Steps between C-alpha positions, in 0.01 A plus 500: 500500500653829395515811713212671327257215569618479862437870552150466349416209736623693802296807398190285458545346849551844645179625344309196626637554848412868488151412378453251780620751758267767366204256506585405857526872593162567339340205688643616832379855447156383391472293820626793712264738321206271560591464865541878531165553336332260743661681796393843369146376430482353851606829659246694293228248593578529870500883486177534316309198627208607731560377850274443802514688831573264787183562700192317618315606188779435244400814312682544167688835520417597140130431560511694829647802324235472234220485753644804681515697180144404406369603840685830481323575175158372610485660843659827388535650848732743677750381764470631855757611755598248760630726776426558865252786547345668803139593429278696735127496462231655723498185712821302444872514469595247227847355450470375142754231401637519852653150464538428127526178312846443346352451154344785302235415240425721203131563442448229234710228669266351755187532717517632857306327779397798713377448853489639854500395862611559857817332618291210640403401144835536323601138545254424217754656263704176509238269339390777263845579360594132468206471259507844339877544434444842353494854651296551814409834654396499867366793703536456874303715744731551800378754754688551832694201625366288213774663291775318689302177489465537124875559462569173685257298292635644174854417616389143563343474155811633331760304698365205701296255290501281192352773280758765602650536149157531339390767747814705447479471124127570446332660806492876565358636828331838545456605860230751608344629817299793628686830479723536802803702605762262368845608397505412132873422497466260791209324332681461167797331662304301761487166319859531382616553859287217631613255233858529621403390851191276477515123537260250354416349837387840627311598182313170492327586829297768326339241274317367807347833606118484497314777326334600828846583637581755230530870567217563251250281678599612849450863393178427309626627167308406184686302237525712181468206261420698186771758556741209529370337183553824308851554638608149395334519157625840394856414609523213255741559211316266262211591271295197607412479873320237704343650812451207733450415866813369669338173619405403142763279334522492115576203280863488375608599148213741457704792363654302213169347391323834517760670278481213251127565476562875447757429224267250328219760492566620146194729501620684810157478666645416842709815499194720446388719787253377762616139496612321816590137547339304780628222725269228636523501880476199731552398863635171632449291811749560779681165473532500119802602295434811293500384133746656255348370175143498374484120467557461874260782579218335298569168675459665838184681384350165400600355836336798677828605658518824301208747465425823320627785717253602774241266352357435845464868600480713180490286183391794284810698601740263324285284269688434176308581180513189284603289798405172333699588189795590722486177699459281190772661292790256486745697287756554774787606277378836368316806623176619343186692592224256596227766504456875516257638756359826627446580865125481453211261541593210736850656533394846620665431838818356350840603642743344250879481525653585166804609302453854381702818468545826693261658251216320677316681781678510834336384824322759712761566770239652734362148559675301768488128579263569792242657266483172299409473131834670434524390135135561416521860375791427270322195353185705452695775326641244256148376428379851423807544273395178321811297571545149358589241763684226309511175692829315437513123450816419697512774760389429856557610858474286811454664838727406787374177651161509669138516384273764647156362582361785708462865411753705693367736764427837345753766589381798706540723195281287272191718515712809456660340197164423334385857559825630346460284188140600438512863601852611406671257262197424281413865421867575427529204258172595328616857462833396346402194290122509476290187554451176310204268502571176685781642720440496874717620785367260764 
């Protein structure tokens, strides 16, 4: 073989080797590129994949944001300040937001359970907030030495029980009393100073104080129930408010289901004026567990262990319009309006508990608990204004254990209260709103 042929063979082998090396290089890079693409795709997927919030409800964050935005558009309300205020009226000194919840809610974000009570009733906040898990506004009437008692009970609620975190997060307290010569600076820092020194064992003693031992009872002061209701309701930062009595416990998950109903209402009829949304109200035997879900409630109704509220003493006061429809409705997963009623006909004496707004009439704060029928003038006003009372399918309240079978003894101010309603309140309402056929005050 001559030199020329040898050179050609060597060049051919070199080209083949180069070609094989290049092919191998291409294969390696293709594999690396594919691997790199998979890694990049995985990172992108993780970043943009919707994830779930680790909570009891497993709410998808993207859905939650969407719901919040929808509610913001639908409700279309203005946010309120959430600051401590000292308010003086003709009768009272009011410390609004005296002890604030740690969480602030914008007006469209939730529904505020608004209520009132003396310090002897505040322990009911624990079962309420465990079920409600949303903002709660509480007005506490605290005259004289009842103020210190109230501070101790509030300390206990915020620091010494299983619901402590819920109370701190959601519950705001507004303290009020008859106008006295208090040093405002001392009052504003009173709870803060006490909180640094109080102990749970000491504070717990005030939970056992009987109502007859309070400063108010000993000094024969009337309980300003409607003034308290108005203080709690108007202090709420949310557009929707639920004015309720502190011994009435709501079913859990109400707020979420209610807002789902509002969002699903494409016609916007539920957001029209003069619509309120009514809870069915029940009472349970002393030795029974208060039901959390409607299925258990219906079971106890059928077993005659749960009854319509005050059915033995004033059935017409809390009779549910469409009660058979309500009891027979087995769609427990969604909220809807079972029926819409007026406060007329067989329901002329009705005192419903409902979700409404602060655009609804306030309670007449001249009426005290001792005068009785304290909600009657407000309910009558709503009748004259032609309100729609929309009964909700999956909303109910159960009173603290115990069924009343005898009418309570009438308070000394009962007759005075009736005279006030008929001779003062009724003419004022008629002058402002007129009259409507079928509406009755009492």
